[in-house]
C-alpha positions in Angstrom: 42.9 180.4 43.8 44.7 182.0 41.4 42.8 184.2 38.7 43.7 181.7 35.7 41.9 178.8 37.8 38.7 181.1 38.7 38.7 181.5 34.8 39.2 177.7 33.8 35.8 177.1 36.4 34.1 179.8 35.1 34.3 178.5 31.5 33.9 174.9 32.7 30.6 175.7 34.2 29.4 177.8 30.9 30.2 174.6 28.6 28.2 172.6 31.4 25.5 175.1 31.3 25.1 175.3 27.7 25.6 171.3 27.1 22.3 170.8 29.3 20.3 173.7 27.8 17.4 172.2 25.5 18.5 173.3 21.8 15.7 175.9 20.2 13.7 174.8 17.9 11.8 177.1 15.5 8.1 177.4 15.2 6.8 177.0 11.4 3.9 179.2 10.0 2.1 179.3 6.7 -0.2 182.1 5.6 -3.4 180.6 3.6 -5.2 183.3 1.4 -8.6 182.6 0.7 -8.7 179.0 2.4 -11.0 177.1 1.8 -12.9 173.5 3.5 -13.9 170.7 1.1 -13.6 173.3 -1.9 -16.1 176.3 -0.9 -14.5 179.5 1.2 -14.3 178.9 4.8 -17.0 180.7 7.2 -15.8 183.3 9.4 -17.8 181.4 12.4 -18.4 178.1 13.7 -21.8 176.5 12.9 -24.6 178.4 14.6 -22.5 181.8 15.2 -21.4 179.8 18.9 -18.0 181.8 17.8 -16.1 183.8 15.6 -13.0 184.5 14.5 -10.2 183.2 16.1 -12.1 179.9 17.1 -13.0 179.0 13.3 -9.3 179.9 12.4 -7.8 177.8 15.2 -10.2 175.0 13.9 -9.2 174.9 10.1 -5.8 175.6 11.2 -5.9 172.6 13.7 -7.5 170.4 10.9 -4.7 171.0 8.4 -1.8 170.2 11.0 -0.8 173.1 12.8 -1.5 174.2 16.5 -2.8 177.3 16.3 -4.2 180.4 14.6 -1.3 183.2 14.5 -3.6 185.8 12.5 -6.5 185.9 10.4 -8.6 188.5 8.6 -12.2 188.8 7.3 -13.8 189.5 4.0 -17.5 189.9 3.6 -19.8 187.7 1.6 -20.5 188.5 -2.4 -23.4 186.5 -1.9 -23.0 184.5 -4.4 -20.3 182.4 -2.1 -21.5 178.8 -0.2 -19.0 179.2 2.6 -18.5 175.9 5.1 -18.4 175.7 8.8 -14.2 174.7 10.0 -16.0 172.8 13.1 -18.9 170.7 11.1 -18.3 171.2 7.2 -21.6 171.7 6.7 -22.6 175.2 4.4 -23.7 178.6 6.2 -27.2 178.8 5.8 -27.8 182.7 6.3 -26.9 185.1 3.6 -25.0 187.2 6.0 -21.9 184.8 6.2 -18.7 186.2 5.9 -15.5 184.4 5.6 -11.9 184.4 5.5 -9.5 186.4 3.2 -6.4 185.1 5.3 -5.3 182.8 7.8 -1.5 182.4 9.3 -1.5 179.1 11.5 1.2 178.1 13.5 3.0 175.1 14.2 5.2 174.8 17.3 8.8 173.3 16.8 9.4 169.9 17.3 
């Protein structure tokens, strides 16, 4: 086989592989600053302090149409805030409840 024929075969194989590859779909992200739930700041923990941080952020992201929480930042409670739990919507009963300053949610590409 000549060099030109080998080159044509290589190009054909490469074109076939590219046509069979699934197209890359970009994920979408969104940052929420001072996220709230039912009009009140979001609590940093799920109800009963079962899980805090990522679990609560992910529950909130999923409730807002996203797949996961990519990052989050905590803020302390000023004492006058009534915070809501992402899993139940109930108010946080403790004065020591903390909330989120920011949550970044991610949705995988379709």
